[in-house]
N, C-alpha and C positions, 0 to 999 in steps of 0.2 A: 585267221580259219575259224579258230573254238572260238572267239571274240564272238564274231557275226555267228556260225550256229548257238551258240549259249544265249544268243539275243533275239533269235526268231527262235528258239525254244523257248524260251520266257513270254516271251509275248502272243505265241499262238495262245500258248496255254493260258494266259490272260485272256485270252481273247472268250476260250472255250467256255470257264467258265463262267462269267459275265453277260453272254448271250445266253447259254440256257437261264441265268436268272429273269432277263426278256423272258423268251420264250415258254415257261412254264409263268409264271404271276405276271406280268404285261404285256402284254401287244392283243390282253380282247378287249384291254379299258378303252373308257374314249378320249380318256386325254395325251392327244396327239399331241401336243411340244412336251410336254412329259416326258414323251418314247423318247420323239426327235434329239433332244438332248439328255438321252439315257445313255444311248447308241453316241452320240458324237465323243459326250464325255468317254465310255465307251473304248471307243477305236481310239480317243488321243491314250488314258493311260492305258492301253498296253499297248501303244508305240513307243511312249517314253519313259515311263517309271522305271521298265528297264536297262533302260542308256543310262542309271542314278543309282554308283552301287550303294546299298542302306544297310546297315549295320545294327543288329540285334544285340551286339556282342555285347556286355556288361562293363564300367567299364575295371572291372577285379583286376583278373589274370586270366589269358589265353595260351591259349599253349605252346609251344616254338618251329617258328616255323622255318622250315627246311626246306634248301632245296632238288628238286628230284630229275634228273638225268632218266631219261628214255628205258627205259622196260630191257635187257639184253635175253635173248631168247638162245639157251643151248639146250640141243640135242646133240642124239650119237657121232652122228655124220658130221654137221657144221654149227657152226656158230649166224644167228640172224637177225639182224636188228628186227622189235617187238613190230614197228607200221610196218614194218616193208610192206610187210601181209593186207595191213588195212589201208597202202594208204591210195591205190587204183577206184579201190568205190569212195575216197573221198574227194578225189582228182573227179570223176566223176560228175562224184553233187557238186559239187563248185562250181560244173563247166553247164549243166543239164539247171544248178539255179539261176548263173548267172544268163545264159542262154533265156531264161524265163521271162525274168527282167528286164533287159532288153528288146526282146516281141511285146513283153505289154507295155514298155516303156513307148516305142514307135508307137502302139498298135491308138494310145493319148497322141502325139502326137498328131496323127491322121486325123484323127478327131478335133479336136481345134480348126488343123486347116481343110475339114469338111466344115467346117462348120464356117470359117472364113469365104469358102470363098463360096459358098453361098450368097454371103449375106451380099457380096463382090460385085455379081454376076447379079443379084436384084435388086437391089439399094433396101436403102431404111425410110419407110417413107412416117408420117407422123399420124395417126387416127385412132378419134378419140382421147389424145391426151398420153398414146402410150405412143414410143417407136418399134412400129412393124415391118415387119417383112414379105410382102407379098410372091409363097414361091407356087412354081405349073407346077410339083411333083401333090402325087396322094400320101404324104406326112399327115400323121398327127399336128396338128398345132401343139408348138412346146413352147416351153422359153430358155433365155439362155443369160444368165448376166438383167441388164433390162432389157434382151430384147425375145418377142414376141414375131413365134414366123409361123405361117398363117397358110394354105392353098380357101384365099375367098370361096372359091368356085363350087369347093366340096361341106361349105359352113349350110349351115342348113336354113332355111331364111328366118328372119329373126330370132340369129342364136349370138349374135358375130360381140355382142358389147357382152353378153355373158358370158365369154370365150374366151373374151378379154378379161373382162374383171379379173376371172376364173386365178391367169396367165398372172397376171396385176400381181392376185396371193404369192401368188409363187418370186417376184421377183424382192418383193414386200420385206417375204420373209428372210431373202436370199440363203434361196433352196440349192442356188446353186454353185453355193459357195463347199456346202457337204455332198453333195455330190465329187469337189473337188477332192476335197480332200478323203473319201471312200476311194476316190482315183490311183490316191496315193498312197493308199492301203495296200492295194489290192496291185499297184507293181510290184513293191517292196514283200509281200506274203501274196504273191498270184497262184498257190499252190494248197491256198490257208480257206474250205469250206466257205468256213465264220466271214472271211470278208467280203465278200462274194452274197448273201443269204442276208447279209448286214444291208449292202449295199439295197438288195432288193424289199430287206423292208423300211429304211428309208423311201426309198423312192412311193411306193404303201404309203410312205402315214405324210408326208408330201402332200402327195392327192387326197388322203383324208384330209389336211388341212385345207386346200381349199377350196374342198367341196364345200366346208362346212362355211367358212369364207363365202361363201357364192350362196347361198339359202339363208346365211343372217343379214341378206342385202332384200331380204322378203322375195325372192322370187319359188315358184309355184316348187314343190320338193316332186312332184310327176311329172307339172315340167322339165324340171330341169333334168332328168331319170330319162326320160324320151328325148332330151337333144346328146347328150354322154350315148345313149344306145344308138343315135343318131353315128355316134363319130367312130366304132368301137373300128370302122374299117381301115382306117392310120394307121401310117408307118413311122414308129419310131427311125429317128433320123440317127440314136448313137447315145453310150452309157452315161454321157454327160450334164446333155442336158432331159427339161420334166413336161413326157411330153402329157397329153391333154387325158387319155385315158391305160398311160403307163400298167396304174395293176390293174389286178383281178377285174374286172365290174361285176360281179356277182359280190366278194369281199365290199365296194364302195353304197353299194345298192343296201347290202345287209346292217353297213354303217351309217349311212343318212337313216335309218325304218329303230338306230337302234336305240333304246333306251342311253340318256347316258349316267356313268360311271356318276358311284355316291363318293361321296367326300372320302368316307375309309378307305379308296381303293391309290387312296395313294400312300397307307401308311403302309403299300406292299413297296415300295421305294427302299421301305429298312429291311427288308430283307440280304438289298445287296449290301446294307457292311458286314454284315458277317462274311463277307461274299469277299470282300476289300480287303477287310482286315488279316482274312489269311493268305490274300497275298502277299501284301504286305511283310508277310513271316515267311514265307514261305521263296519268294523271289528273290531275299537277301543269300536266303541256304544253299542259293544251286547262284550262285557265284560268287565263288570263293576263289579261284583264277583267274576270272576277268578286277577283282579287288584289288588279288594281288598280285596282277602286271600293272598297278601303281604305286607299288610298293611298302600296300600297306601292311600291317603284323599282328592286327585282329581276326588272321584265319585261324579254323586247328594243323592245316597243313596246309601250307603252299606247292598250289603244283607247275608253277617258276621253270619254265624245262629251258637244258642246258641247247637246247634245236634252237636254230631258228628258222626252222623247214614248219611249214603254218598247221603239216596232217601229225608234226611232232607233237605240237601243243594240246591238239582234239586228244591226238588219243592216250596220252601219257595226263590230259582232267579225265580220261571216261576207268582209268583204271584203281586212282588214287584211293577213292572213297574205298572200293572190295580187299582192299592189300596192305594198305596204312599198319606200317606195324606201330606199335602201343611206344606213346611216349607225356612223360609227365609233364605235366603242366608248368608252363616258368611264368614269370614274376612276365607285367610287359610291358612293353619298350619301343621305341623309336630302335626304325629297321634299321638306322645306321651305326645303330650302337652294339661294342663287339660286347661277346659272356667275359666272365669272369675271367676268363684264358687266354682273352684277346683274340676271338675270333667271332667273325658275323657269318652270318643268315643272311642278308638282305645288299646288296651291297650295288655302285656304281654301275661295276664295267664286274658284272661274272668272271671268274677262270677260264682258258677256253682250254681246252686238247691242241697242244700243238699238229696244227692241219685238216681238222673243223671234224667233225661226224665223222667222219668217212673213217678217215686215219686211227677212230678210235675201234669204228669197229676192225676195222685189217686187225687193228692191235692185239684184240682180245679176239679174234677168230683166228690167228697164229699159234698163243698163249694158251688157251684156255681147252681142254680136252673132259670129259667127263669122266665121270669117277668108275670106274669099274665095278665098283662096288654096288653101289647105286645102280648101277643096270640093273646089275646081281638083283639088286633083289628091289626092285619094280620102283626105286624111292625117285618122287621129280614131285615141285612144286617151286618154289621162289625163295629167293637167301635175298633180303638186305641185305647192306649192306654200309653202314656211312663212311666218311674220313675225309679232311680234310688239303684243305688246300693251300699251301704259307707262302707266304708270304715271296719268300724265292719260288717259286711253281712245285716244289714238292710236295710228293701226295705222304702222309704223312695218317699215323691214327687211324689205322684201319679197323674195323667194327666189324659184329652184326650180331645187325637189329636183335632181327630173324634170324634163324634158317632153321635146311629142315634135313643135314645130318648125313652117313651113307658118306660122309668123305666130298661131298659140295661147300657146303658153308669153308673149310679147309684152301678149293681150289678155287672159290670165289677169292677167298685173301689172298690166296698166295696171287695173283693171275692182278689183280688191285692193285697192286704191295709194287708190280715189276713195271705200273706204269710212268715212263716217264713225264719229265717236267712237263709242268704243262705253266702257260701265261697264266701268270698271280692277276688276282682279280686287280681293282685300282675303289677305293673311297677317297674323297677328295683329292687326287692325282697320286696318292701314296698307295704301293703294294702294301696287302694286305690279304689275311690266311684268311679263305672261306669253307665254311662245310656242306658238304654234298653228302646226299643219300641216293641209290642207287639200286634194284632193284637189281638180279642176275636168276632169269626162270629157266630151272633146267626140266625138261620132258622132255618125255620117250615118244617116242612114234607107235602107236594103236598095235602096228599092224608087228615090230620088235619089241616092244615090252614085256620080258622077259620071268614070268612070275617068282614069286619071292620063293623060298627053296625050304625045308620044311626043314 
């Protein structure tokens, strides 16, 4: 879930930035093919680049990689796992997203089925070199791949050839492929309004291109404009098709009469380069936990999480940046190499608390107590501990990385030292020592917090 959430956030952010460049600087120009390919490149960049972790970390040194366990919340009354308060909304969000994905995937399938049924019902005929399906409903003329769908009875007299030429341009320039790509983007990011705005803009550009192509054949502009006015009452079949009047009629007519943009206008595409450079720099910075899951040691602080719960990965990754303890950089090393003390940070098989997460939470809840001195002084906050699970499973070298005092540090160390032997980690089939960090959050309930004594 963490990886999926990170991907969706990065992809959506990329689309917002790149679409803003299009909307502010490009959409009013008459370089329709340039705008078309810009939108296609925008979608492909936003959908694909976040899938490939990039790193701008120099080849010199990086910070130490450690394994951070899920935070544990300590209150005067009880101990609870930090993620327990968040798991409900994470699960709800996942259900909502998957439900939307399924709905729009079904919608896509139904649209294809609708076109198949129309084609099968009315059949395909050859007309003026085109494969045409003549329908008996009030559809606006449209094309899908190399098929043209027309209600011949609603076509103004003498306009059939012009309409066929308009749809031929859609077919020749493969506009249906654009719409299929955008449909897949909409399925994956149905919640993202930029995807839907891009689809609308793409259809509009398709119509500009078709109108431009028809006018280049020599047809009178005024006659062509009157013809598309006569076709304004047609019904659009579905979002996959290139309809004859799909975009706003007023904009189409304005674009036909608008002077061509000067060649200098193409230089506005250069505005997208700083945006692309910024995205290529920012996306790797937000991909720490994603690249760590593949064993990378090039991150500032790994958020490889002990728990196998999808929510655990999400919450831990969200908590680490604001609360991580300061650590001195170490020389860059391969993920599977131990430090000078023979302690690993990343191994093929991580150590596990005997019984799993629930057993560890139960152990902590039965042994840890909120220090009286801290309660009376109103002290609360996170205590960061580091410890090593030895090759025999014993917990050793328990130290405070960052504490809050008033007995909380000592209590946290005491409990971690009491932990029973873990199931040891393994590297290349051998038991090895592995370092862990764990944040223990001491927090007083707001209504029970006692003010410090004077």
